[in-house]
SEROFI-333562 format. One record per residue (C-alpha): residue number from 1; residue in one letter; z, y, x. Coordinates in Angstrom, 3 decimals. Layout:
SEROFI-333562
PT num residuo        z        y        x
PT NUM       A        Z        Y        X
...
END
This chain:
SEROFI-333562
PT num residuo        z        y        x
PT   1       X    0.123   -0.264   -0.008
PT   2       X   -0.936    3.347    1.554
PT   3       X    1.551    5.850    1.809
PT   4       X   -0.642    9.042    2.275
PT   5       X   -2.819   10.718   -0.267
PT   6       X   -6.637   10.951    0.620
PT   7       X   -5.908   14.054    2.831
PT   8       X   -2.727   12.753    4.894
PT   9       X   -0.136   14.112    2.677
PT  10       X    2.910   12.048    1.835
PT  11       X    3.197   10.123   -1.401
PT  12       X    5.475   11.875   -3.435
PT  13       X    6.079   14.719   -1.421
PT  14       X    2.809   16.524   -1.202
PT  15       X    3.990   19.985   -3.050
PT  16       X    6.784   20.028   -0.624
PT  17       X    4.833   19.500    2.462
PT  18       X    2.758   21.688    1.702
PT  19       X    4.687   24.446    0.590
PT  20       X    6.760   23.548    4.253
PT  21       X    3.699   24.446    5.888
PT  22       X    3.062   27.770    3.742
PT  23       X    6.414   29.004    3.468
PT  24       X    8.572   27.403    6.530
PT  25       X   11.367   29.091    6.259
PT  26       X   12.276   29.082    1.992
PT  27       X   15.206   26.480    1.583
PT  28       X   15.466   24.641   -1.677
PT  29       X   18.563   27.554   -3.475
PT  30       X   15.072   29.797   -2.558
PT  31       X   12.827   27.415   -4.351
PT  32       X   14.832   26.639   -7.342
PT  33       X   15.266   30.695   -7.531
PT  34       X   11.557   31.052   -7.124
PT  35       X   11.691   28.267  -10.165
PT  36       X   14.189   30.314  -12.626
PT  37       X   12.075   33.249  -12.390
PT  38       X    9.256   32.474  -12.892
PT  39       X    9.949   30.072  -15.814
PT  40       X   12.313   33.116  -17.657
PT  41       X    9.394   35.333  -16.775
PT  42       X    6.519   32.478  -18.389
PT  43       X    8.881   31.665  -21.290
PT  44       X    9.081   35.995  -22.286
PT  45       X    5.765   36.241  -21.424
PT  46       X    4.446   32.803  -24.256
PT  47       X    6.562   34.176  -26.677
PT  48       X    4.628   37.711  -26.379
PT  49       X    1.749   35.956  -26.990
PT  50       X    3.041   34.249  -29.982
PT  51       X    4.682   37.523  -31.126
PT  52       X    0.948   39.382  -31.065
PT  53       X   -0.772   36.737  -32.458
PT  54       X    1.006   35.785  -35.319
PT  55       X    1.580   39.647  -35.990
PT  56       X   -2.304   39.933  -35.630
PT  57       X   -3.392   36.265  -37.866
PT  58       X   -0.732   37.660  -40.863
PT  59       X   -3.158   39.985  -42.677
PT  60       X   -6.475   38.437  -41.334
PT  61       X   -8.803   38.272  -44.573
PT  62       X  -10.738   35.056  -44.417
PT  63       X  -14.135   35.279  -45.636
PT  64       X  -15.184   32.886  -48.321
PT  65       X  -17.952   31.822  -47.458
PT  66       X  -17.796   30.390  -44.053
PT  67       X  -15.565   27.691  -43.459
PT  68       X  -11.870   26.930  -42.730
PT  69       X  -13.139   25.577  -39.446
PT  70       X  -14.983   28.881  -38.403
PT  71       X  -12.070   30.447  -39.313
PT  72       X   -9.569   28.357  -37.155
PT  73       X  -12.110   28.722  -34.510
PT  74       X  -11.861   32.818  -34.630
PT  75       X   -8.189   32.497  -35.170
PT  76       X   -8.015   30.441  -31.521
PT  77       X  -10.253   32.499  -29.803
PT  78       X   -7.901   35.563  -30.737
PT  79       X   -5.063   33.355  -29.120
PT  80       X   -7.349   32.640  -26.032
PT  81       X   -7.833   36.243  -25.647
PT  82       X   -4.139   37.413  -26.417
PT  83       X   -3.524   34.654  -23.028
PT  84       X   -5.854   35.957  -20.857
PT  85       X   -4.541   39.095  -21.260
PT  86       X   -2.596   40.543  -17.968
PT  87       X    1.245   40.608  -18.831
PT  88       X    1.325   44.457  -18.720
PT  89       X   -0.849   44.936  -20.682
PT  90       X    0.182   42.589  -23.608
PT  91       X    3.546   44.046  -23.292
PT  92       X    2.768   47.079  -23.334
PT  93       X    1.462   46.381  -27.305
PT  94       X    4.100   45.206  -28.670
PT  95       X    7.255   47.946  -26.512
PT  96       X    7.068   50.659  -28.858
PT  97       X    8.570   48.715  -31.524
PT  98       X   10.460   46.342  -29.297
PT  99       X   12.208   49.725  -28.219
PT 100       X   12.688   50.873  -31.398
PT 101       X   14.729   48.121  -32.327
PT 102       X   16.137   46.504  -28.860
PT 103       X   16.215   49.158  -26.041
PT 104       X   17.787   47.376  -23.460
PT 105       X   15.918   44.797  -23.356
PT 106       X   12.686   46.451  -23.779
PT 107       X   13.639   47.741  -20.298
PT 108       X   14.812   44.325  -19.457
PT 109       X   11.638   42.948  -19.747
PT 110       X    9.957   45.333  -17.310
PT 111       X   12.290   44.283  -14.936
PT 112       X   12.224   41.068  -14.842
PT 113       X    8.166   41.121  -14.873
PT 114       X    9.449   43.764  -11.278
PT 115       X   11.252   41.144  -10.086
PT 116       X    8.390   38.155  -10.575
PT 117       X    5.672   40.975   -9.248
PT 118       X    7.822   41.533   -5.484
PT 119       X    8.680   37.528   -5.891
PT 120       X    5.764   36.348   -5.837
PT 121       X    3.526   39.031   -3.556
PT 122       X    5.412   38.324   -0.892
PT 123       X    8.955   40.154   -1.426
PT 124       X   11.991   38.269   -0.122
PT 125       X   14.099   36.877   -2.181
PT 126       X   17.500   38.130   -0.147
PT 127       X   15.794   41.417   -1.007
PT 128       X   15.173   41.312   -4.777
PT 129       X   18.186   42.606   -7.157
PT 130       X   19.154   41.980  -10.917
PT 131       X   21.267   43.940  -12.560
PT 132       X   22.875   45.000   -8.948
PT 133       X   23.375   41.203   -7.529
PT 134       X   20.811   39.923   -5.430
PT 135       X   18.898   36.970   -7.596
PT 136       X   19.394   34.449   -4.605
PT 137       X   22.715   34.539   -5.436
PT 138       X   24.253   32.297   -8.341
PT 139       X   25.615   35.561   -9.907
PT 140       X   21.612   37.393   -9.653
PT 141       X   20.106   34.479  -11.312
PT 142       X   22.713   33.337  -13.821
PT 143       X   22.546   37.169  -15.234
PT 144       X   18.703   36.998  -15.140
PT 145       X   18.903   33.544  -17.380
PT 146       X   20.988   34.588  -19.441
PT 147       X   19.059   37.908  -19.846
PT 148       X   16.110   36.386  -20.433
PT 149       X   17.347   33.701  -22.761
PT 150       X   18.848   36.755  -25.100
PT 151       X   15.319   38.418  -25.114
PT 152       X   13.499   35.561  -26.317
PT 153       X   16.272   35.937  -28.873
PT 154       X   15.254   39.084  -29.700
PT 155       X   11.509   38.210  -30.175
PT 156       X   12.341   35.716  -32.802
PT 157       X   14.373   38.349  -34.789
PT 158       X   11.013   40.466  -34.288
PT 159       X    9.374   38.253  -35.530
PT 160       X   11.637   37.429  -38.694
PT 161       X   11.539   41.712  -38.648
PT 162       X    7.208   41.328  -38.996
PT 163       X    7.475   38.463  -40.980
PT 164       X    9.861   39.276  -43.850
PT 165       X    7.419   41.586  -45.562
PT 166       X    4.745   38.376  -46.137
PT 167       X    7.529   36.287  -47.341
PT 168       X    8.682   38.686  -49.794
PT 169       X    4.616   39.745  -51.155
PT 170       X    4.766   35.865  -51.068
PT 171       X    8.271   35.275  -53.060
PT 172       X    6.862   38.276  -56.150
PT 173       X    3.482   36.299  -56.092
PT 174       X    4.574   33.661  -57.162
PT 175       X    6.461   35.136  -59.715
PT 176       X    3.891   37.121  -61.372
PT 177       X    1.911   34.061  -61.412
PT 178       X    4.739   31.900  -63.246
PT 179       X    5.028   34.601  -65.673
PT 180       X    1.906   34.613  -66.260
PT 181       X    0.851   38.200  -64.917
PT 182       X   -2.105   39.032  -62.654
PT 183       X   -1.657   39.745  -59.321
PT 184       X   -4.741   42.516  -59.555
END
């Protein structure tokens, strides 16, 4: 049984071996910090993507002469286009509303994005700070994690606020139909 990949890397340790070639000075703690920072940022970005998509989809009229399949393809393309947008561009779309409801968390999102940019554009883990703590230390990375999850909770709340008029409209529309009243 061969213990190396076709390129000569040890099987089961390809990523670790390549990382050591690219960044000899990173230790396991640094790698964990990178993973946590990237994961927190990705969760926030995914929440932004989902929120924008649902918000835009709430009132999309469906053209009755086209199939539901075509309509779903258009919605899929919408999500794909949102996903391709740079983070700052898509967050800028919701930032004014997010700031209105959750001003502290709105600032934290920009700070977390700055951390991601600093780390992935070459700044040393030892030089990246969050809320007065170095993110390489347990206090800093824990703070980043907790605040990121608080932001995710705020996205859920904002989504509920956006969706609530649609839920109420459906409820009243259903009630009018029950009473035999016309919606129009």
